[in-house]
TIVO-2410 file (N, C-alpha, C; in nm, 3 decimals):
# residues 171
REC num residu      c1      c2      c3 atome chaine
REC   1      M   0.080  -0.112   0.020     N      A
REC   1      M  -0.003  -0.001   0.010    CA      A
REC   1      M   0.094   0.127   0.006     C      A
REC   2      N   0.075   0.208  -0.087     N      A
REC   2      N   0.158   0.335  -0.106    CA      A
REC   2      N   0.087   0.433  -0.004     C      A
REC   3      L   0.193   0.537   0.009     N      A
REC   3      L   0.167   0.647   0.124    CA      A
REC   3      L   0.021   0.714   0.077     C      A
REC   4      N   0.000   0.744  -0.045     N      A
REC   4      N  -0.131   0.819  -0.088    CA      A
REC   4      N  -0.259   0.729  -0.055     C      A
REC   5      T  -0.236   0.597  -0.062     N      A
REC   5      T  -0.337   0.504  -0.035    CA      A
REC   5      T  -0.376   0.515   0.118     C      A
REC   6      I  -0.260   0.518   0.207     N      A
REC   6      I  -0.270   0.514   0.354    CA      A
REC   6      I  -0.342   0.664   0.388     C      A
REC   7      N  -0.289   0.765   0.334     N      A
REC   7      N  -0.360   0.893   0.365    CA      A
REC   7      N  -0.508   0.877   0.342     C      A
REC   8      K  -0.546   0.830   0.231     N      A
REC   8      K  -0.692   0.824   0.194    CA      A
REC   8      K  -0.760   0.740   0.284     C      A
REC   9      V  -0.701   0.630   0.339     N      A
REC   9      V  -0.774   0.547   0.454    CA      A
REC   9      V  -0.781   0.610   0.571     C      A
REC  10      I  -0.697   0.674   0.609     N      A
REC  10      I  -0.688   0.747   0.742    CA      A
REC  10      I  -0.771   0.880   0.728     C      A
REC  11      M  -0.762   0.945   0.636     N      A
REC  11      M  -0.832   1.087   0.613    CA      A
REC  11      M  -0.975   1.093   0.535     C      A
REC  12      T  -0.982   0.981   0.454     N      A
REC  12      T  -1.096   0.968   0.374    CA      A
REC  12      T  -1.109   1.063   0.259     C      A
REC  13      S  -1.018   1.168   0.261     N      A
REC  13      S  -1.003   1.264   0.175    CA      A
REC  13      S  -0.905   1.347   0.171     C      A
REC  14      S  -0.865   1.444   0.087     N      A
REC  14      S  -0.750   1.523   0.120    CA      A
REC  14      S  -0.779   1.619   0.230     C      A
REC  15      P  -0.698   1.673   0.303     N      A
REC  15      P  -0.704   1.765   0.414    CA      A
REC  15      P  -0.805   1.881   0.371     C      A
REC  16      L  -0.893   1.932   0.467     N      A
REC  16      L  -0.993   2.014   0.426    CA      A
REC  16      L  -0.932   2.154   0.496     C      A
REC  17      I  -0.976   2.266   0.428     N      A
REC  17      I  -0.937   2.394   0.469    CA      A
REC  17      I  -1.058   2.443   0.559     C      A
REC  18      F  -1.037   2.485   0.674     N      A
REC  18      F  -1.140   2.541   0.768    CA      A
REC  18      F  -1.212   2.656   0.705     C      A
REC  19      A  -1.329   2.643   0.656     N      A
REC  19      A  -1.384   2.781   0.594    CA      A
REC  19      A  -1.463   2.851   0.676     C      A
REC  20      M  -1.401   2.943   0.750     N      A
REC  20      M  -1.471   3.030   0.867    CA      A
REC  20      M  -1.453   3.168   0.827     C      A
REC  21      S  -1.520   3.250   0.869     N      A
REC  21      S  -1.524   3.386   0.822    CA      A
REC  21      S  -1.439   3.461   0.925     C      A
REC  22      T  -1.365   3.430   0.998     N      A
REC  22      T  -1.271   3.483   1.085    CA      A
REC  22      T  -1.131   3.496   1.020     C      A
REC  23      P  -1.079   3.626   1.014     N      A
REC  23      P  -0.960   3.648   0.939    CA      A
REC  23      P  -0.855   3.585   1.018     C      A
REC  24      L  -0.745   3.583   0.945     N      A
REC  24      L  -0.605   3.507   1.014    CA      A
REC  24      L  -0.556   3.607   1.108     C      A
REC  25      Y  -0.554   3.724   1.091     N      A
REC  25      Y  -0.503   3.840   1.165    CA      A
REC  25      Y  -0.594   3.937   1.206     C      A
REC  26      S  -0.591   4.001   1.314     N      A
REC  26      S  -0.672   4.111   1.357    CA      A
REC  26      S  -0.662   4.217   1.265     C      A
REC  27      S  -0.778   4.288   1.231     N      A
REC  27      S  -0.753   4.411   1.148    CA      A
REC  27      S  -0.732   4.523   1.224     C      A
REC  28      E  -0.728   4.516   1.350     N      A
REC  28      E  -0.697   4.621   1.438    CA      A
REC  28      E  -0.535   4.662   1.432     C      A
REC  29      N  -0.449   4.564   1.391     N      A
REC  29      N  -0.320   4.594   1.393    CA      A
REC  29      N  -0.282   4.657   1.251     C      A
REC  30      T  -0.196   4.773   1.269     N      A
REC  30      T  -0.175   4.851   1.140    CA      A
REC  30      T  -0.056   4.805   1.073     C      A
REC  31      N   0.020   4.720   1.140     N      A
REC  31      N   0.147   4.672   1.066    CA      A
REC  31      N   0.123   4.606   0.964     C      A
REC  32      N   0.183   4.636   0.848     N      A
REC  32      N   0.162   4.559   0.720    CA      A
REC  32      N   0.222   4.435   0.715     C      A
REC  33      S   0.337   4.403   0.785     N      A
REC  33      S   0.416   4.286   0.766    CA      A
REC  33      S   0.337   4.176   0.863     C      A
REC  34      L   0.338   4.048   0.809     N      A
REC  34      L   0.296   3.941   0.896    CA      A
REC  34      L   0.395   3.885   0.998     C      A
REC  35      S   0.416   3.986   1.101     N      A
REC  35      S   0.528   3.930   1.202    CA      A
REC  35      S   0.469   3.851   1.332     C      A
REC  36      N   0.547   3.806   1.399     N      A
REC  36      N   0.517   3.733   1.511    CA      A
REC  36      N   0.445   3.816   1.619     C      A
REC  37      N   0.446   3.941   1.600     N      A
REC  37      N   0.377   4.032   1.697    CA      A
REC  37      N   0.229   4.037   1.682     C      A
REC  38      L   0.168   3.989   1.561     N      A
REC  38      L   0.019   3.984   1.559    CA      A
REC  38      L  -0.043   3.869   1.632     C      A
REC  39      K  -0.152   3.905   1.671     N      A
REC  39      K  -0.215   3.795   1.747    CA      A
REC  39      K  -0.324   3.717   1.663     C      A
REC  40      P  -0.282   3.588   1.612     N      A
REC  40      P  -0.373   3.512   1.554    CA      A
REC  40      P  -0.507   3.493   1.609     C      A
REC  41      N  -0.604   3.486   1.533     N      A
REC  41      N  -0.755   3.443   1.584    CA      A
REC  41      N  -0.730   3.296   1.621     C      A
REC  42      A  -0.825   3.247   1.676     N      A
REC  42      A  -0.832   3.122   1.713    CA      A
REC  42      A  -0.870   3.006   1.600     C      A
REC  43      I  -0.950   3.053   1.517     N      A
REC  43      I  -0.999   2.964   1.406    CA      A
REC  43      I  -0.983   3.059   1.288     C      A
REC  44      Q  -0.926   3.008   1.173     N      A
REC  44      Q  -0.885   3.095   1.076    CA      A
REC  44      Q  -0.891   3.014   0.940     C      A
REC  45      Y  -0.884   3.085   0.832     N      A
REC  45      Y  -0.851   3.024   0.695    CA      A
REC  45      Y  -0.719   2.982   0.711     C      A
REC  46      S  -0.673   2.880   0.659     N      A
REC  46      S  -0.539   2.834   0.668    CA      A
REC  46      S  -0.503   2.719   0.595     C      A
REC  47      Q  -0.380   2.681   0.562     N      A
REC  47      Q  -0.348   2.579   0.488    CA      A
REC  47      Q  -0.380   2.450   0.563     C      A
REC  48      P  -0.409   2.338   0.488     N      A
REC  48      P  -0.432   2.220   0.570    CA      A
REC  48      P  -0.351   2.198   0.682     C      A
REC  49      L  -0.402   2.152   0.786     N      A
REC  49      L  -0.355   2.145   0.918    CA      A
REC  49      L  -0.290   2.016   0.944     C      A
REC  50      N  -0.168   2.023   1.020     N      A
REC  50      N  -0.124   1.906   1.063    CA      A
REC  50      N  -0.179   1.854   1.205     C      A
REC  51      Y  -0.259   1.750   1.194     N      A
REC  51      Y  -0.311   1.699   1.318    CA      A
REC  51      Y  -0.276   1.539   1.328     C      A
REC  52      K  -0.162   1.509   1.284     N      A
REC  52      K  -0.132   1.376   1.283    CA      A
REC  52      K  -0.099   1.325   1.423     C      A
REC  53      R  -0.079   1.410   1.512     N      A
REC  53      R  -0.038   1.365   1.640    CA      A
REC  53      R  -0.163   1.297   1.705     C      A
REC  54      F  -0.279   1.326   1.644     N      A
REC  54      F  -0.404   1.264   1.712    CA      A
REC  54      F  -0.457   1.137   1.636     C      A
REC  55      Q  -0.408   1.133   1.515     N      A
REC  55      Q  -0.456   1.022   1.446    CA      A
REC  55      Q  -0.423   0.873   1.495     C      A
REC  56      Q  -0.299   0.869   1.565     N      A
REC  56      Q  -0.262   0.746   1.629    CA      A
REC  56      Q  -0.372   0.713   1.739     C      A
REC  57      R  -0.403   0.817   1.825     N      A
REC  57      R  -0.503   0.791   1.930    CA      A
REC  57      R  -0.646   0.756   1.878     C      A
REC  58      L  -0.676   0.824   1.755     N      A
REC  58      L  -0.801   0.785   1.706    CA      A
REC  58      L  -0.816   0.649   1.648     C      A
REC  59      A  -0.695   0.611   1.600     N      A
REC  59      A  -0.689   0.469   1.543    CA      A
REC  59      A  -0.691   0.367   1.652     C      A
REC  60      K  -0.647   0.406   1.763     N      A
REC  60      K  -0.657   0.306   1.874    CA      A
REC  60      K  -0.800   0.304   1.935     C      A
REC  61      I  -0.866   0.420   1.940     N      A
REC  61      I  -0.996   0.415   1.979    CA      A
REC  61      I  -1.094   0.335   1.890     C      A
REC  62      Y  -1.059   0.353   1.754     N      A
REC  62      Y  -1.133   0.293   1.651    CA      A
REC  62      Y  -1.114   0.139   1.658     C      A
REC  63      S  -1.004   0.100   1.712     N      A
REC  63      S  -0.967  -0.061   1.708    CA      A
REC  63      S  -1.049  -0.130   1.842     C      A
REC  64      L  -1.101  -0.040   1.897     N      A
REC  64      L  -1.161  -0.099   2.051    CA      A
REC  64      L  -1.283  -0.196   2.001     C      A
REC  65      E  -1.287  -0.316   2.061     N      A
REC  65      E  -1.407  -0.390   2.029    CA      A
REC  65      E  -1.524  -0.374   2.120     C      A
REC  66      N  -1.641  -0.428   2.094     N      A
REC  66      N  -1.757  -0.415   2.175    CA      A
REC  66      N  -1.716  -0.463   2.325     C      A
REC  67      N  -1.768  -0.398   2.409     N      A
REC  67      N  -1.749  -0.434   2.548    CA      A
REC  67      N  -1.602  -0.407   2.602     C      A
REC  68      W  -1.542  -0.297   2.532     N      A
REC  68      W  -1.416  -0.264   2.568    CA      A
REC  68      W  -1.398  -0.208   2.710     C      A
REC  69      N  -1.511  -0.180   2.772     N      A
REC  69      N  -1.490  -0.123   2.907    CA      A
REC  69      N  -1.538  -0.214   3.004     C      A
REC  70      G  -1.576  -0.349   2.953     N      A
REC  70      G  -1.632  -0.435   3.046    CA      A
REC  70      G  -1.763  -0.434   3.101     C      A
REC  71      E  -1.840  -0.318   3.043     N      A
REC  71      E  -1.962  -0.285   3.068    CA      A
REC  71      E  -2.038  -0.254   2.956     C      A
REC  72      N  -2.031  -0.341   2.861     N      A
REC  72      N  -2.101  -0.347   2.738    CA      A
REC  72      N  -2.076  -0.226   2.656     C      A
REC  73      G  -1.962  -0.160   2.656     N      A
REC  73      G  -1.936  -0.026   2.581    CA      A
REC  73      G  -1.947  -0.058   2.435     C      A
REC  74      C  -1.999   0.011   2.339     N      A
REC  74      C  -2.008  -0.004   2.194    CA      A
REC  74      C  -1.887   0.029   2.127     C      A
REC  75      S  -1.834  -0.027   2.024     N      A
REC  75      S  -1.714  -0.005   1.964    CA      A
REC  75      S  -1.740   0.118   1.881     C      A
REC  76      V  -1.656   0.187   1.839     N      A
REC  76      V  -1.650   0.316   1.743    CA      A
REC  76      V  -1.683   0.259   1.608     C      A
REC  77      D  -1.788   0.321   1.536     N      A
REC  77      D  -1.814   0.286   1.408    CA      A
REC  77      D  -1.714   0.369   1.311     C      A
REC  78      L  -1.690   0.322   1.200     N      A
REC  78      L  -1.598   0.389   1.108    CA      A
REC  78      L  -1.639   0.535   1.069     C      A
REC  79      L  -1.778   0.560   1.064     N      A
REC  79      L  -1.832   0.683   1.030    CA      A
REC  79      L  -1.787   0.787   1.152     C      A
REC  80      V  -1.804   0.741   1.282     N      A
REC  80      V  -1.758   0.838   1.384    CA      A
REC  80      V  -1.611   0.851   1.381     C      A
REC  81      Y  -1.538   0.762   1.343     N      A
REC  81      Y  -1.381   0.777   1.337    CA      A
REC  81      Y  -1.368   0.886   1.207     C      A
REC  82      I  -1.427   0.860   1.098     N      A
REC  82      I  -1.409   0.957   0.985    CA      A
REC  82      I  -1.453   1.091   1.030     C      A
REC  83      N  -1.575   1.110   1.086     N      A
REC  83      N  -1.622   1.243   1.136    CA      A
REC  83      N  -1.525   1.312   1.230     C      A
REC  84      T  -1.477   1.236   1.324     N      A
REC  84      T  -1.376   1.300   1.418    CA      A
REC  84      T  -1.254   1.350   1.357     C      A
REC  85      N  -1.191   1.265   1.261     N      A
REC  85      N  -1.072   1.308   1.174    CA      A
REC  85      N  -1.119   1.423   1.095     C      A
REC  86      E  -1.243   1.435   1.028     N      A
REC  86      E  -1.281   1.544   0.961    CA      A
REC  86      E  -1.286   1.672   1.036     C      A
REC  87      F  -1.347   1.653   1.141     N      A
REC  87      F  -1.351   1.779   1.251    CA      A
REC  87      F  -1.233   1.831   1.282     C      A
REC  88      L  -1.137   1.737   1.323     N      A
REC  88      L  -0.990   1.775   1.375    CA      A
REC  88      L  -0.920   1.839   1.252     C      A
REC  89      S  -0.949   1.814   1.130     N      A
REC  89      S  -0.880   1.872   1.020    CA      A
REC  89      S  -0.928   2.006   0.995     C      A
REC  90      K  -1.057   2.038   1.030     N      A
REC  90      K  -1.103   2.179   1.030    CA      A
REC  90      K  -1.065   2.270   1.130     C      A
REC  91      I  -1.003   2.230   1.235     N      A
REC  91      I  -0.966   2.318   1.349    CA      A
REC  91      I  -0.847   2.374   1.342     C      A
REC  92      D  -0.809   2.500   1.373     N      A
REC  92      D  -0.668   2.540   1.353    CA      A
REC  92      D  -0.593   2.503   1.448     C      A
REC  93      S  -0.462   2.507   1.427     N      A
REC  93      S  -0.345   2.455   1.525    CA      A
REC  93      S  -0.354   2.523   1.670     C      A
REC  94      K  -0.402   2.653   1.666     N      A
REC  94      K  -0.405   2.727   1.794    CA      A
REC  94      K  -0.506   2.681   1.873     C      A
REC  95      I  -0.608   2.622   1.825     N      A
REC  95      I  -0.719   2.551   1.912    CA      A
REC  95      I  -0.659   2.418   1.943     C      A
REC  96      L  -0.600   2.331   1.854     N      A
REC  96      L  -0.547   2.218   1.867    CA      A
REC  96      L  -0.450   2.226   1.980     C      A
REC  97      D  -0.387   2.316   1.996     N      A
REC  97      D  -0.301   2.326   2.131    CA      A
REC  97      D  -0.355   2.301   2.255     C      A
REC  98      Y  -0.496   2.327   2.276     N      A
REC  98      Y  -0.571   2.296   2.380    CA      A
REC  98      Y  -0.646   2.148   2.411     C      A
REC  99      L  -0.611   2.071   2.296     N      A
REC  99      L  -0.642   1.936   2.301    CA      A
REC  99      L  -0.533   1.840   2.338     C      A
REC 100      K  -0.529   1.764   2.437     N      A
REC 100      K  -0.430   1.669   2.452    CA      A
REC 100      K  -0.481   1.531   2.415     C      A
REC 101      E  -0.397   1.439   2.366     N      A
REC 101      E  -0.412   1.311   2.322    CA      A
REC 101      E  -0.504   1.228   2.409     C      A
REC 102      D  -0.482   1.244   2.545     N      A
REC 102      D  -0.554   1.167   2.652    CA      A
REC 102      D  -0.685   1.221   2.671     C      A
REC 103      E  -0.718   1.340   2.607     N      A
REC 103      E  -0.859   1.393   2.614    CA      A
REC 103      E  -0.925   1.374   2.495     C      A
REC 104      I  -0.890   1.274   2.424     N      A
REC 104      I  -0.965   1.215   2.325    CA      A
REC 104      I  -1.027   1.086   2.361     C      A
REC 105      L  -1.140   1.056   2.400     N      A
REC 105      L  -1.197   0.933   2.451    CA      A
REC 105      L  -1.306   0.882   2.395     C      A
REC 106      P  -1.315   0.760   2.391     N      A
REC 106      P  -1.432   0.693   2.335    CA      A
REC 106      P  -1.543   0.708   2.462     C      A
REC 107      T  -1.673   0.676   2.410     N      A
REC 107      T  -1.792   0.686   2.501    CA      A
REC 107      T  -1.839   0.543   2.511     C      A
REC 108      P  -1.921   0.502   2.607     N      A
REC 108      P  -1.986   0.367   2.610    CA      A
REC 108      P  -2.090   0.349   2.487     C      A
REC 109      Y  -2.130   0.471   2.425     N      A
REC 109      Y  -2.230   0.451   2.332    CA      A
REC 109      Y  -2.160   0.469   2.190     C      A
REC 110      G  -2.044   0.467   2.170     N      A
REC 110      G  -1.976   0.445   2.041    CA      A
REC 110      G  -1.949   0.579   1.982     C      A
REC 111      T  -1.958   0.682   2.062     N      A
REC 111      T  -1.904   0.806   1.994    CA      A
REC 111      T  -1.773   0.836   2.063     C      A
REC 112      I  -1.718   0.966   2.013     N      A
REC 112      I  -1.575   1.011   2.068    CA      A
REC 112      I  -1.610   1.156   2.127     C      A
REC 113      T  -1.542   1.171   2.233     N      A
REC 113      T  -1.537   1.308   2.286    CA      A
REC 113      T  -1.391   1.359   2.268     C      A
REC 114      L  -1.387   1.500   2.266     N      A
REC 114      L  -1.273   1.580   2.265    CA      A
REC 114      L  -1.297   1.686   2.351     C      A
REC 115      D  -1.189   1.701   2.460     N      A
REC 115      D  -1.202   1.805   2.557    CA      A
REC 115      D  -1.097   1.897   2.539     C      A
REC 116      F  -1.127   2.021   2.503     N      A
REC 116      F  -1.017   2.131   2.480    CA      A
REC 116      F  -1.047   2.216   2.614     C      A
REC 117      E  -0.917   2.225   2.667     N      A
REC 117      E  -0.918   2.284   2.798    CA      A
REC 117      E  -0.808   2.384   2.808     C      A
REC 118      K  -0.826   2.507   2.851     N      A
REC 118      K  -0.748   2.623   2.885    CA      A
REC 118      K  -0.784   2.691   3.011     C      A
REC 119      N  -0.680   2.717   3.119     N      A
REC 119      N  -0.702   2.787   3.236    CA      A
REC 119      N  -0.828   2.741   3.304     C      A
REC 120      N  -0.852   2.615   3.316     N      A
REC 120      N  -0.962   2.555   3.394    CA      A
REC 120      N  -1.106   2.592   3.320     C      A
REC 121      E  -1.088   2.617   3.196     N      A
REC 121      E  -1.217   2.634   3.127    CA      A
REC 121      E  -1.215   2.533   3.016     C      A
REC 122      L  -1.335   2.494   2.976     N      A
REC 122      L  -1.354   2.355   2.894    CA      A
REC 122      L  -1.444   2.382   2.778     C      A
REC 123      V  -1.433   2.324   2.664     N      A
REC 123      V  -1.522   2.290   2.579    CA      A
REC 123      V  -1.513   2.146   2.530     C      A
REC 124      S  -1.618   2.074   2.575     N      A
REC 124      S  -1.633   1.929   2.553    CA      A
REC 124      S  -1.722   1.896   2.422     C      A
REC 125      I  -1.669   1.829   2.329     N      A
REC 125      I  -1.749   1.803   2.217    CA      A
REC 125      I  -1.757   1.645   2.196     C      A
REC 126      E  -1.873   1.601   2.158     N      A
REC 126      E  -1.903   1.456   2.149    CA      A
REC 126      E  -1.930   1.450   1.996     C      A
REC 127      I  -1.883   1.359   1.914     N      A
REC 127      I  -1.894   1.351   1.775    CA      A
REC 127      I  -1.948   1.194   1.756     C      A
REC 128      G  -2.061   1.197   1.688     N      A
REC 128      G  -2.108   1.065   1.655    CA      A
REC 128      G  -2.126   1.046   1.515     C      A
REC 129      E  -2.210   0.942   1.460     N      A
REC 129      E  -2.220   0.906   1.316    CA      A
REC 129      E  -2.283   1.029   1.238     C      A
REC 130      N  -2.365   1.081   1.295     N      A
REC 130      N  -2.467   1.189   1.217    CA      A
REC 130      N  -2.478   1.320   1.282     C      A
REC 131      Q  -2.429   1.333   1.406     N      A
REC 131      Q  -2.433   1.457   1.494    CA      A
REC 131      Q  -2.313   1.474   1.573     C      A
REC 132      I  -2.335   1.606   1.604     N      A
REC 132      I  -2.210   1.645   1.697    CA      A
REC 132      I  -2.293   1.738   1.821     C      A
REC 133      G  -2.244   1.721   1.932     N      A
REC 133      G  -2.286   1.792   2.041    CA      A
REC 133      G  -2.171   1.857   2.122     C      A
REC 134      F  -2.196   1.953   2.209     N      A
REC 134      F  -2.099   2.014   2.305    CA      A
REC 134      F  -2.164   2.081   2.407     C      A
REC 135      F  -2.059   2.093   2.506     N      A
REC 135      F  -2.108   2.187   2.605    CA      A
REC 135      F  -1.982   2.262   2.678     C      A
REC 136      T  -1.989   2.385   2.731     N      A
REC 136      T  -1.890   2.446   2.782    CA      A
REC 136      T  -1.892   2.464   2.925     C      A
REC 137      D  -1.770   2.486   2.989     N      A
REC 137      D  -1.764   2.517   3.130    CA      A
REC 137      D  -1.649   2.648   3.145     C      A
REC 138      F  -1.744   2.765   3.123     N      A
REC 138      F  -1.661   2.874   3.108    CA      A
REC 138      F  -1.664   2.947   3.272     C      A
REC 139      N  -1.563   3.019   3.322     N      A
REC 139      N  -1.565   3.072   3.452    CA      A
REC 139      N  -1.644   3.213   3.447     C      A
REC 140      L  -1.615   3.282   3.343     N      A
REC 140      L  -1.668   3.431   3.348    CA      A
REC 140      L  -1.765   3.466   3.233     C      A
REC 141      R  -1.818   3.363   3.182     N      A
REC 141      R  -1.903   3.371   3.062    CA      A
REC 141      R  -2.014   3.267   3.055     C      A
REC 142      N  -2.129   3.331   3.010     N      A
REC 142      N  -2.238   3.230   2.994    CA      A
REC 142      N  -2.197   3.097   2.923     C      A
REC 143      N  -2.240   2.984   2.968     N      A
REC 143      N  -2.202   2.850   2.910    CA      A
REC 143      N  -2.297   2.827   2.772     C      A
REC 144      L  -2.250   2.757   2.698     N      A
REC 144      L  -2.323   2.714   2.575    CA      A
REC 144      L  -2.319   2.564   2.572     C      A
REC 145      C  -2.418   2.509   2.511     N      A
REC 145      C  -2.444   2.368   2.475    CA      A
REC 145      C  -2.542   2.359   2.377     C      A
REC 146      S  -2.515   2.239   2.304     N      A
REC 146      S  -2.588   2.190   2.190    CA      A
REC 146      S  -2.586   2.044   2.190     C      A
REC 147      D  -2.713   1.981   2.177     N      A
REC 147      D  -2.724   1.829   2.158    CA      A
REC 147      D  -2.791   1.805   2.018     C      A
REC 148      G  -2.688   1.717   1.961     N      A
REC 148      G  -2.742   1.660   1.830    CA      A
REC 148      G  -2.749   1.749   1.727     C      A
REC 149      L  -2.659   1.829   1.687     N      A
REC 149      L  -2.666   1.900   1.571    CA      A
REC 149      L  -2.631   1.824   1.467     C      A
REC 150      D  -2.669   1.831   1.348     N      A
REC 150      D  -2.629   1.759   1.233    CA      A
REC 150      D  -2.478   1.770   1.209     C      A
REC 151      F  -2.407   1.661   1.187     N      A
REC 151      F  -2.274   1.669   1.177    CA      A
REC 151      F  -2.241   1.754   1.053     C      A
REC 152      P  -2.164   1.858   1.072     N      A
REC 152      P  -2.120   1.956   0.961    CA      A
REC 152      P  -2.030   1.897   0.874     C      A
REC 153      K  -2.051   1.891   0.752     N      A
REC 153      K  -1.940   1.828   0.646    CA      A
REC 153      K  -1.841   1.948   0.622     C      A
REC 154      K  -1.898   2.075   0.616     N      A
REC 154      K  -1.791   2.171   0.567    CA      A
REC 154      K  -1.767   2.275   0.675     C      A
REC 155      N  -1.855   2.301   0.758     N      A
REC 155      N  -1.824   2.410   0.853    CA      A
REC 155      N  -1.868   2.362   1.015     C      A
REC 156      V  -1.809   2.420   1.101     N      A
REC 156      V  -1.826   2.390   1.242    CA      A
REC 156      V  -1.962   2.478   1.279     C      A
REC 157      P  -2.060   2.430   1.352     N      A
REC 157      P  -2.157   2.502   1.389    CA      A
REC 157      P  -2.133   2.644   1.452     C      A
REC 158      E  -2.212   2.732   1.423     N      A
REC 158      E  -2.168   2.889   1.490    CA      A
REC 158      E  -2.163   2.880   1.627     C      A
REC 159      S  -2.223   2.817   1.713     N      A
REC 159      S  -2.220   2.838   1.857    CA      A
REC 159      S  -2.108   2.754   1.898     C      A
REC 160      L  -2.062   2.640   1.827     N      A
REC 160      L  -1.940   2.577   1.867    CA      A
REC 160      L  -1.820   2.646   1.823     C      A
REC 161      K  -1.824   2.721   1.719     N      A
REC 161      K  -1.711   2.803   1.668    CA      A
REC 161      K  -1.703   2.919   1.756     C      A
REC 162      E  -1.807   2.978   1.807     N      A
REC 162      E  -1.799   3.086   1.909    CA      A
REC 162      E  -1.730   3.015   2.039     C      A
REC 163      A  -1.763   2.913   2.079     N      A
REC 163      A  -1.711   2.861   2.205    CA      A
REC 163      A  -1.558   2.833   2.196     C      A
REC 164      L  -1.517   2.784   2.081     N      A
REC 164      L  -1.382   2.747   2.061    CA      A
REC 164      L  -1.303   2.881   2.054     C      A
REC 165      I  -1.344   2.982   1.995     N      A
REC 165      I  -1.272   3.105   1.975    CA      A
REC 165      I  -1.259   3.169   2.106     C      A
REC 166      Y  -1.364   3.175   2.187     N      A
REC 166      Y  -1.365   3.210   2.331    CA      A
REC 166      Y  -1.264   3.149   2.416     C      A
REC 167      L  -1.260   3.024   2.399     N      A
REC 167      L  -1.161   2.953   2.474    CA      A
REC 167      L  -1.022   2.993   2.436     C      A
REC 168      C  -0.989   2.994   2.311     N      A
REC 168      C  -0.856   3.031   2.262    CA      A
REC 168      C  -0.822   3.187   2.295     C      A
REC 169      N  -0.908   3.274   2.287     N      A
REC 169      N  -0.883   3.424   2.279    CA      A
REC 169      N  -0.915   3.476   2.416     C      A
REC 170      G  -1.039   3.430   2.482     N      A
REC 170      G  -1.111   3.500   2.579    CA      A
REC 170      G  -1.053   3.500   2.726     C      A
REC 171      N  -0.957   3.430   2.744     N      A
REC 171      N  -0.903   3.431   2.870    CA      A
REC 171      N  -0.749   3.406   2.876     C      A
***
């Protein structure tokens, strides 16, 4: 199997560009050069992202068999695995910095959770075959949650996008 075939199996398609309306750099900065002094937004238009450090963890979760937890836990379906990879490929590396490999977990229901954490604040996302849900645990802001949004193929739901941006930039 050649490398291109392996990438297609793992990613199911070429990496996606995260198509969000947030610009790469703040318009408030008057400096015309793209220096390190500019504060990047949490989520941005960018080149395809390197999220390979999570692929091994996801592959391990996908390989779990039914009853993996000794309490009839369901195995993760291929579509959940694919959806999670697609979701992570849409998230900017600034946000991925707040996700640790050990915070990517299977649930007993066959879904995968991703817990993004910064300064004791949390955005917890659950990805299933057809839907995505999330909740937040923010200290100084109203919390957001959503159950069972249709899984977005091209964009992250606005309320989830808002929560991730706040986590990255808000504290």
